[in-house]
C-alpha positions as CSV (number, residue, x, y, z in Angstrom):
1,M,199.8,107.6,68.9
2,D,198.9,110.0,66.2
3,I,201.2,113.1,65.8
4,P,199.2,116.1,64.9
5,Y,200.3,118.4,62.0
6,T,202.6,116.1,60.2
7,V,200.5,115.9,57.0
8,E,197.8,118.7,57.7
9,I,198.8,122.6,58.0
10,R,198.9,124.1,61.2
11,R,196.1,127.0,61.1
12,D,198.5,129.2,63.1
13,T,201.5,129.2,60.9
14,G,200.4,127.7,57.5
15,L,203.2,125.0,58.1
16,T,203.5,121.5,59.0
17,N,205.4,120.8,62.3
18,G,208.1,119.2,60.0
19,K,208.5,122.4,58.1
20,I,208.8,124.6,61.0
21,G,211.1,122.4,62.3
22,I,213.4,122.1,59.4
23,W,213.2,126.0,59.1
24,L,214.3,126.5,62.7
25,F,217.1,124.2,62.3
26,L,218.3,126.1,58.9
27,A,218.0,129.3,61.0
28,S,220.8,127.8,63.5
29,E,222.8,126.6,60.6
30,V,222.6,130.3,59.1
31,M,224.0,131.7,62.5
32,L,226.8,129.0,62.5
33,F,228.0,129.9,59.1
34,G,227.3,133.6,59.6
35,A,229.5,133.4,62.5
36,L,232.2,131.6,60.6
37,F,232.1,133.9,57.9
38,A,232.2,137.0,60.0
39,S,235.4,135.7,61.7
40,Y,236.7,135.0,58.3
41,I,236.3,138.7,57.5
42,L,237.7,139.8,60.8
43,I,240.9,137.9,60.4
44,R,241.1,138.9,56.9
45,M,241.0,142.6,57.5
46,G,243.3,142.3,60.4
47,A,245.9,140.5,58.4
48,P,248.9,142.4,57.2
49,T,248.9,140.3,53.9
50,W,246.4,138.0,52.5
51,P,246.7,135.9,49.6
52,R,244.2,135.8,46.7
53,G,242.3,132.5,46.6
54,D,242.8,132.2,42.8
55,T,246.5,132.2,43.3
56,V,246.6,129.4,45.8
57,L,243.3,127.4,45.2
58,D,242.3,125.6,42.0
59,V,239.5,127.8,40.7
60,P,238.6,125.4,37.6
61,M,238.4,122.3,40.2
62,A,236.2,124.4,42.4
63,T,234.1,125.8,39.4
64,C,233.4,122.1,38.7
65,N,232.5,121.2,42.1
66,T,229.7,124.4,41.9
67,I,228.3,123.0,38.8
68,V,228.0,119.7,40.3
69,L,226.3,121.0,43.6
70,I,224.0,123.1,41.3
71,G,223.2,119.8,39.2
72,S,222.3,118.2,42.7
73,S,219.7,120.8,43.5
74,V,218.2,120.4,40.2
75,T,217.9,116.6,40.7
76,M,216.8,117.0,44.2
77,V,213.8,119.6,43.0
78,M,213.0,117.0,40.2
79,A,212.7,114.0,43.0
80,W,210.4,115.8,45.2
81,A,208.3,116.8,41.8
82,S,208.4,113.2,40.9
83,L,206.6,112.3,44.3
84,M,204.2,115.0,43.8
85,R,203.3,113.4,40.5
86,R,203.1,110.1,42.2
87,Q,205.9,108.8,40.2
88,F,208.2,106.6,42.5
89,G,210.5,105.4,39.7
90,K,211.5,108.9,38.7
91,F,211.7,109.8,42.2
92,R,214.5,106.9,42.8
93,M,216.3,107.8,39.7
94,Y,216.6,111.6,40.6
95,M,217.2,110.9,44.2
96,G,220.0,108.5,43.3
97,G,221.3,111.3,41.2
98,T,221.5,113.6,43.8
99,V,223.3,111.3,46.1
100,L,225.7,110.5,43.4
101,L,226.3,114.1,42.5
102,G,227.1,114.7,46.4
103,G,229.5,111.8,46.0
104,V,231.4,113.4,43.1
105,F,231.6,116.7,45.0
106,L,233.1,115.0,47.9
107,V,235.6,113.0,45.7
108,V,236.7,116.2,43.9
109,K,237.1,117.7,47.4
110,Y,239.1,114.7,48.5
111,F,241.7,115.5,45.3
112,E,241.8,119.1,46.4
113,Y,242.7,118.5,50.1
114,S,245.2,115.8,49.1
115,H,246.8,118.1,46.7
116,H,247.1,120.9,49.5
117,L,248.3,118.5,52.1
118,H,251.0,117.1,49.8
119,L,252.2,120.4,49.4
120,G,252.4,120.7,53.1
121,E,249.7,123.5,53.4
122,F,248.0,122.5,56.7
123,P,245.5,124.5,58.6
124,R,248.4,125.5,61.0
125,T,250.5,126.9,57.7
126,N,248.6,130.2,57.9
127,N,245.1,131.8,58.6
128,F,244.3,131.5,55.1
129,F,244.3,127.8,55.3
130,A,242.9,127.7,58.7
131,V,239.9,129.5,57.6
132,Y,239.9,127.3,54.0
133,Y,239.8,124.0,55.7
134,T,237.5,125.1,58.5
135,L,234.8,126.5,56.1
136,T,235.3,123.9,53.6
137,G,235.6,121.0,55.9
138,L,232.5,121.9,57.8
139,H,230.5,122.4,54.6
140,M,231.9,119.0,53.4
141,L,230.4,117.4,56.5
142,H,226.9,118.9,55.8
143,V,227.4,117.5,52.2
144,L,227.9,114.1,53.8
145,G,225.1,114.5,56.3
146,G,222.5,115.5,53.5
147,M,224.0,112.4,51.4
148,V,223.3,110.2,54.3
149,V,219.5,111.2,54.7
150,N,219.0,111.4,50.9
151,A,220.5,108.0,50.7
152,Y,218.0,106.5,53.4
153,F,215.1,108.2,51.5
154,W,216.1,106.3,48.4
155,G,216.9,102.9,50.0
156,P,215.1,101.7,53.4
157,G,213.3,104.9,54.3
158,A,211.3,104.5,50.9
159,K,209.1,101.8,52.6
160,L,207.1,104.7,53.9
161,W,205.9,105.7,50.4
162,K,203.8,102.5,50.4
163,T,202.3,103.3,53.9
164,N,201.9,106.9,53.8
165,P,203.1,108.8,50.5
166,T,202.1,112.5,51.8
167,W,204.6,112.0,55.0
168,F,207.1,110.5,52.8
169,A,206.8,113.5,50.4
170,N,206.8,116.0,53.1
171,R,210.1,114.4,54.5
172,V,211.8,114.7,51.2
173,E,210.7,118.1,50.8
174,H,212.4,118.7,54.5
175,S,215.6,117.2,53.1
176,G,215.5,118.9,50.0
177,L,215.4,122.3,52.0
178,F,218.5,121.4,53.9
179,W,220.1,120.2,50.5
180,H,219.4,123.6,48.9
181,F,221.1,125.4,52.0
182,V,224.0,123.4,51.8
183,D,224.3,124.5,47.8
184,L,223.6,127.9,48.9
185,V,226.4,128.0,51.5
186,W,228.7,126.6,48.9
187,I,227.6,129.4,46.5
188,F,228.9,132.1,49.1
189,L,232.1,130.0,49.9
190,F,233.3,129.6,46.3
191,P,233.5,133.4,45.5
192,T,234.8,134.4,49.0
193,L,237.6,131.7,49.2
194,Y,238.5,131.0,45.7
195,L,238.2,134.1,43.9
196,L,238.7,137.0,46.3
């Protein structure tokens, strides 16, 4: 069965079905994180005292993680651009870099979490840590999910490149849109939690 509009663009939207699907999914993700950010604002405004993030959290470590995620967005773009130039070897190099940088991000978060848990700073400690663990934990799950999809395209999913390179490039582009969304969420999380 041939599924329409997986490669060719729909006349009514100017997009492929896959791109429409990923944009709708990202819209739901915006609502999820938007609700969590709104809850954070309400909890913080209603609290009699609230610690500044830079007095409780490790700002240099989070800054390092911000650079890592921005770097992973660059490698993701380069991976997709390599496919557009039909350079599959470069795609694998850049996509591998994206997955590796995602792993670095998670390892740094592991050490950050370990430090807080060692100090007895759990989600139940106070509202600050409840919000911190909820937002950063959900973000980490999104990073992990993006890594799994990207690793699939780097590894076994790469077989599709040989049979239908346009489909493969479209799917990598959709995965890249999700990855950039995850990075964008961190760009909002970092100053909100760590600097304010």
